[in-house]
C-alpha positions as a Markdown table, in Angstrom:
| # | Residue | x | y | z |
|---|---|---|---|---|
| 1 | Unk | -15.3 | 11.9 | -17.0 |
| 2 | Unk | -16.1 | 8.4 | -15.8 |
| 3 | Unk | -16.5 | 7.0 | -12.3 |
| 4 | Unk | -14.7 | 4.1 | -10.9 |
| 5 | Unk | -15.1 | 2.0 | -7.8 |
| 6 | Unk | -12.1 | 0.7 | -5.8 |
| 7 | Unk | -12.2 | -2.4 | -3.5 |
| 8 | Unk | -9.2 | -3.8 | -1.7 |
| 9 | Unk | -7.8 | -5.3 | 1.4 |
| 10 | Unk | -5.5 | -4.2 | 4.2 |
| 11 | Unk | -2.6 | -6.1 | 5.7 |
| 12 | Unk | -3.3 | -7.8 | 9.0 |
| 13 | Unk | -1.5 | -5.2 | 11.1 |
| 14 | Unk | -2.7 | -2.2 | 9.1 |
| 15 | Unk | -3.6 | 0.0 | 12.0 |
| 16 | Unk | 0.0 | -0.2 | 13.4 |
| 17 | Unk | 1.8 | -0.3 | 10.1 |
| 18 | Unk | 0.0 | 2.8 | 8.6 |
| 19 | Unk | 1.0 | 5.1 | 11.5 |
| 20 | Unk | 4.2 | 6.6 | 10.0 |
| 21 | Unk | 2.6 | 7.0 | 6.6 |
| 22 | Unk | -0.9 | 8.2 | 7.6 |
| 23 | Unk | -0.4 | 11.9 | 7.3 |
| 24 | Unk | 1.1 | 11.7 | 3.9 |
| 25 | Unk | -1.6 | 9.4 | 2.8 |
| 26 | Unk | -4.4 | 11.6 | 4.1 |
| 27 | Unk | -2.8 | 14.7 | 2.6 |
| 28 | Unk | -2.6 | 13.2 | -0.8 |
| 29 | Unk | -6.3 | 12.0 | -0.6 |
| 30 | Unk | -7.3 | 15.6 | 0.4 |
| 31 | Unk | -5.5 | 16.9 | -2.7 |
| 32 | Unk | -7.2 | 14.4 | -5.0 |
| 33 | Unk | -10.5 | 15.3 | -3.4 |
| 34 | Unk | -9.9 | 19.0 | -4.0 |
| 35 | Unk | -9.0 | 18.3 | -7.6 |
| 36 | Unk | -12.3 | 16.4 | -8.0 |
| 37 | Unk | -10.6 | 13.1 | -8.7 |
| 38 | Unk | -11.5 | 11.4 | -5.4 |
| 39 | Unk | -15.2 | 11.3 | -4.4 |
| 40 | Unk | -14.7 | 9.2 | -1.3 |
| 41 | Unk | -12.4 | 6.6 | 0.2 |
| 42 | Unk | -12.1 | 4.8 | 3.5 |
| 43 | Unk | -11.8 | 1.5 | 5.4 |
| 44 | Unk | -14.6 | -0.9 | 6.4 |
| 45 | Unk | -15.2 | -1.3 | 10.1 |
| 46 | Unk | -12.3 | -3.2 | 11.5 |
| 47 | Unk | -10.0 | -1.9 | 8.7 |
| 48 | Unk | -10.0 | -5.1 | 6.7 |
| 49 | Unk | -11.0 | -3.7 | 3.4 |
| 50 | Unk | -10.8 | -0.3 | 1.6 |
| 51 | Unk | -13.6 | 1.2 | -0.6 |
| 52 | Unk | -13.4 | 4.2 | -2.8 |
| 53 | Unk | -15.0 | 6.1 | -5.7 |
| 54 | Unk | -13.0 | 8.1 | -8.2 |
| 55 | Unk | -13.8 | 10.3 | -11.2 |
| 56 | Unk | -11.2 | 10.2 | -13.9 |
| 57 | Unk | -10.7 | 10.0 | -17.7 |
| 58 | Unk | -10.0 | 6.3 | -17.7 |
| 59 | Unk | -9.3 | 3.2 | -15.7 |
| 60 | Unk | -5.5 | 3.5 | -16.2 |
| 61 | Unk | -5.5 | 6.9 | -14.5 |
| 62 | Unk | -7.1 | 5.5 | -11.3 |
| 63 | Unk | -4.9 | 2.4 | -11.3 |
| 64 | Unk | -1.8 | 4.7 | -11.5 |
| 65 | Unk | -3.1 | 6.8 | -8.6 |
| 66 | Unk | -3.5 | 3.6 | -6.6 |
| 67 | Unk | 0.0 | 2.3 | -7.3 |
| 68 | Unk | 1.5 | 5.7 | -6.4 |
| 69 | Unk | -0.3 | 5.8 | -3.0 |
| 70 | Unk | 2.0 | 5.2 | 0.0 |
| 71 | Unk | -0.4 | 2.7 | 1.5 |
| 72 | Unk | 0.2 | 0.6 | -1.7 |
| 73 | Unk | 3.9 | 1.1 | -1.9 |
| 74 | Unk | 4.4 | 0.3 | 1.8 |
| 75 | Unk | 2.2 | -2.9 | 1.7 |
| 76 | Unk | -0.6 | -1.5 | 3.8 |
| 77 | Unk | -3.1 | -2.2 | 1.0 |
| 78 | Unk | -2.4 | -5.8 | 0.0 |
| 79 | Unk | -4.8 | -6.0 | -3.0 |
| 80 | Unk | -6.8 | -3.4 | -4.9 |
| 81 | Unk | -9.2 | -3.8 | -7.7 |
| 82 | Unk | -10.7 | -1.0 | -9.7 |
| 83 | Unk | -13.9 | -1.2 | -11.8 |
| 84 | Unk | -15.8 | 1.2 | -14.1 |
| 85 | Unk | -18.9 | 2.2 | -12.2 |
| 86 | Unk | -22.3 | 3.3 | -13.5 |
| 87 | Unk | -24.1 | 5.4 | -10.9 |
| 88 | Unk | -27.8 | 4.6 | -11.1 |
| 89 | Unk | -28.9 | 7.0 | -8.3 |
């Protein structure tokens, strides 16, 4: 398994817009964490950016997980980039 880092941005009204989708989003993240796919994920202070670390077979798997997330489909995340990551420590 390889590790991948996610970096993205939130829409300007993310705290308001996410409200009806937050429980579904968090439930899905919890499931991915229990499966060992999600290591960590969360917003920066001020909720302007999102950062995450995933463990998966390949980049395409993580990209698919992102595009299936309700925060992506509802426009709460406005851009997301995923990069292979080499953990040094």
